[in-house]
N, C-alpha and C positions, 0 to 999 in steps of 0.2 A: 343571696349572692355569695360568691366564693371564688377563691383562686384555684387554678388547676395546674397540674404538672405531671409529666411522665417522670418516674423516679427510676434511676438506673445507676449503676456503679461507675460509669465513665461518662465521657462527654459526647457520646453519640446522640444523646437527646438534646435537641435544640428548641428553645422557646421563641415565640414571635418577637420578643424584644431583644433576641440575640444572646440571652444568657444560657449557660449550660449548667448541669449538675455540679460539674467540677468547680465552677465559679461560685455556686451558691452554697455548697456544703449541705450536709444531710438534714440539718435543723432549720434551714431557711426555705423560703418559698419565693417564687418570682412575683413580680408585680401583677395585679389582676389583669386578666386578658379579656374581660367582658362577659357577655352573657354565657350561660351554660352551653349554648349551641355554637359558640365561637371556637376558633382554633386554639387548642391548648398547647400544641407543640408538634414536633415531628421527630421521627427516628431516622437518623442517617444510616440506612441499612445497606448502603452501596458495598461496603467492605466487610459486612457480616458474613461469616461462614454459613453455609446451608444448615438447617436444623431447626430444632424447636426452641422457642424463646417464650419467656413469661414476662409481661410488662405490667406495671402497677400504676394506677392513677391515684394520686394522693391529694385529697382536698382538706381544707380546714374551714369549717362552717360553725360560726358561733363558738369558737374555742374547742370544738370537737373535731378530731382528725378521723377521716374516713378513707379506707382503701378499697380500691376496685381492681382486681387482677384479671387479665385476659391473656390468651395465648396468641402466639404468632408463628407461622411456619414460613421459613425463609426459603422459598423456591429459588432454583438456580437456573435462570434463562438469560443468557448473556452472550453477546458477540465481543470477544475480548481482543482478538488480533485478526488482521487481514494481511495475508502475505508477509507474516512476521512483523507487521507494523502494528504497534500497540494502539488500541482505541484510547484516546486521552481521557474521555469521560463517558462511561457506559450510561450514565443517567441523563445525558444530553443527546437528544435525537439529532441534533444538527452538529455533533461533534466531528471534526475533520482529522483524517489521518495526515501524518507529516509529509507523505509522498504518494505519488500515483502507484498503482500496481499493474502488472501485466503478465502475460503468459498463463501458466497454470497457477491459479490463485488458491491457496489453502486458507480456509476460514477456521479459526479456533474459538472456543468458548464453552458454554455449558447448556445442557438441555436435560435438566434433572429436577427432582423435587427436593424438598428440605428434609427428607428422611422419613416421610409418613409411610407407615407400613401398609395402610389401606389405600394409597394413592401412588401411582407410578406413571412414567411416561410411556404412552402407547407408541407414539410415533413423532417424528419431527420432519420438517422440510425447509430447505433453503430455496428462496426465489430471488429474482431481481427484476427491477424495472428501470427504464431510462429516466434520468433526471434525479436531482436531489429532492426527495420527497419527504414530507412529514410522515410519522408512523400512521396517523389516521388516513392520510391520502393513499398510501401504498396498500393498506389493508382494504380501503374502499374500492380499489380497482377490481374490475371483473377479472376472472382467472386468466382470460385471454390477454389481459394487460400486463401480466407478469410472466416471466420465463423461469422454468424450474432449473435449479442447479443440481439438486439431488434430494431424494426423500428416503428417510431411514424408518422402516416400519418393523418394530419389535414383535408385532403379532403376526407377521407374515409366515413365520416358521416357529414351531415349538422350541426349536434349538436357540432361538434369539431371545426368548422371554426373559431368561435369567442374566442376559448380558449386562454388563455395567453400562449405564448411560454416561455420555460425555460430561465430564465436569473439569473445567479448565484444560480441555483437550481438543482434538481435531473434531470438527463438525462435518466437514466434507468427506463423508464416509460412504461405503456401501457394505452391506452385510452379506455373508455367504456361509453355507454349511461347510464344515471342515471336520477332519478326524485327527485324533492323536492316539498313538500306540504306547501303552505303558505296560511293561512286563509281558509283552506279547499279546495284550488285549487291546483291541482298537475301540476307541470311544468316539462318538460323534459329539460335535459341539459347534456353537456359533462363533464366527470369527468376522473380523472387519478389515478393510483395507482403504487406503487413501483414494479419494476420487475428487481431485482438485477441480475448481471452476475453470473450464477451458476458454478463457477470455481471448487468447491468441487465435485459436482455431475458429472462434465465432467472429473474429474480426471487430472486436469491440474497441471503441475509443470514445471517451467522453465521461459524463457524470452519471453515476448510477446509484440506486439504493437497494441494499440487500435487506430481505425480510426473513427472519426466523420464526417459524410457527411451530409451537409445541402443543401436542394434544395429550391430555392426561386420561387416566382410566375412569375418573369420576365424570368425564364429559366436558370438563372445562378446557380452555384454550389460553395459551400465553403467547405473546409476540415480543420481538426485539428487532430493531432495525439499525443499519449503519450505512451512512453515506460514503461513497468511494469515487475516486477518479481512477479510470482505467486507461492505460496507455499501451498501445501496441505499435506505435509508429517507429519506423527505423530511422536512426540517426544517419547523417551524410557526412562522409569524409572523402574529399576529392581535391587532388592537385591538378589544376587544368593547364598550368604553364609555369615556366621558370623564366625570370628575367635577370640580365646581368648589368650592373652599373658600369657603363663604358663612358668615362668622362662625366658629363652632366646628364647623360641620357640613359634611360633604361631600355635595353634591347632584348627582345625575346630570343632565348637560346634553347627552347624546348626542342626535343627531337633526339635522334640517335647519335648525332655528331659529338665528339669530345668538346668540352668547354675549356677554353684557354684561360689559365690563371693570369697570364700576363695581360689579357685583354681588359680585365677588371677584377677587383678583389672582393666584390660582394654580389651574392646571388639573392634573388627575392622569389619566394614561392607564392603563387597566387591560386585561389580556388575557393572552396567552401568547407566550413567545419560547423555543422549546425544540427539542430533537432527541431522538426516541425512542431508547432503548437498542437496540443491534443485536440482542442476545438478552435480552428482558425478564426472563427467569427467572434470569439470572446477576447477580452483584454489579456495581454501577455503577462499575467501575474501567475505566481507559483500556486499550485503545481501545473496549471495549464502550460506555462512556460517552464519546462523542467530540464533545459539544457544544463549539463553538468560542467564539462571541461574538454579541452583538446590539448594534444601534446604532439611533438615531433621528435624523432630520434633518427640516427642513421647507423648503418653498419658498413665498415670498410670491407672491401672484397677480401674474403679469406679469413675474416675475424668474426667471431660469434658474440662479441660484446657490444651492446648498444651504447651509443655516445650522443650527447647533445653539445659537445664542445663547440664554442664559437657560433652556435645556433640560437638566435633570439626570436622568441615568439612575438607577434605584433600586439598581442593583448590577451585578455582572458577569454574572449570569444563571447557569443558565436561570431563567425566570420562568413561574409557573403550573404547572398540571398538567391532564392530559387522560386520557380513557379510550382504550384501544387496541382495534383490531379483532382478530379471531382470528389474523391474520397478523403482529401486532405493530406495525402502522402506526397512525397517528393515526385515531381513529374520527371519521367525519363524519356528521352527521344532516341530513336534508333536510326542511324545513318552511316554512310561510308561503305566501302567494299574492302574486306568483308564487313557485314553489318556490326556496328558497335553501339551498345546502349550507353548513353551519357545523360547525366542529370541536366535538366533545363535550368542552368545557372543564369540568373539575370544580373547578378553583381558578383564579379570576381574580386574577393577580398584579399588583403595581404595576410598570409598566414605566418610567414617567418622570414628572416634574412639570415644568411650564412656567410661568414667571413672566410673565404677560401685561401687567403694569403698564407695561412699557417698550415695548410694541408698539401700533401704531395700528390702528384698525378697517380690516379687509381680509379677503380670503379667503386661507386658508393650506392647503397640502397637506403632510401628514405622511407620512413614509416609514419604516416599521419593517422592518429587515433582520436576518436570523438566518443563521448559517452554522455548519457543523461542521468537523472537521479531516480528513475522509477525502480521499483522493486519487482524484478522479473523472476517468475517461476518460484515465488515465495522463498527466494535466496537473498543473500547479501549483495548479489550482483545486479547490474543495470544493463539497459541496452547499450550496445556499442558498435562502432563501425571502424574499419581499418582500410587504409589505402596505401599501396606501395608504389614508389617511384624510383626508377634506377637512372643514374647519370654517371658520366665519366669525366674526370678532370684531366687536362693535358697541360703541358708547360706553355 
């Protein structure tokens, strides 16, 4: 019998009993871990740079210390970011991004080896399947059960062979032959350009799992997955009517006629400011419910400065309720002459009130804005909607 341990200069080696080399010191050993076929410990290689490593197993048997060295190549196959959203834990196949993504989605990460001269990446591809799937489940799907995002083949053209493989860079790429002219001499070379995942054009909404498959020159294959929420639903900003408090009664004053300040000092804006759930049949938890915020400002006629003076929002939102179409988006109805498309609002909510007693007769334009929290087109921006409403105050 004996005790075993990985010996390393830092605390990336962890033993079954939770100890580390840093805690033990070079002259100490962890408590026995059982039979020789048991688990001796593990190397936390998540944040190791790619390359060659030597590990030593040190045992003490009958007062005699024995060393066994073996090599490790740290390959680099990782999905690091989706739409500029960092993957919280690359080692956890169920790790969730902080927000949903939409539009043109850029995926970043690595598809490279650990520096082996005799082994290199021949090709890699990115695919997706519907649902939040385990790594084993998405790999086990037939090819028809996955949809290709893109495939990068470094053997397709001799110009691509010597190209640098992605390492902490963009994976959603396409390769193409290019030329460069130096001192009047033109040379061909392999180049790449961004080819984002077109989730908006594909009309995707829901839960998906992305699969990165890397093929090496030695015939081996490596995989990495990441679960994502995709959101391409449009927000709704809509002012359906305006009411004025006249005495104890709220009276609708919508339309083109000027609103008398003397008739009542408070206006109330009603309508909807919301964002549909990504998957309406699921609970309204984040990121399925990713409504962000709404705001209102106004411009006085002839002035280019937005103001919210004396304008009070009714709350943080969302406001109102609507019917959805079969695809889960806000349902719109077309009616009137000329035909006008209007959202099918089932509940007109209170958006804001405006104290008009401090304002003089003039024309005003109100702007209602709504946004969600999704990451659109791999940018810092989200989905948004804007609605304009003009009114005139009179004495």
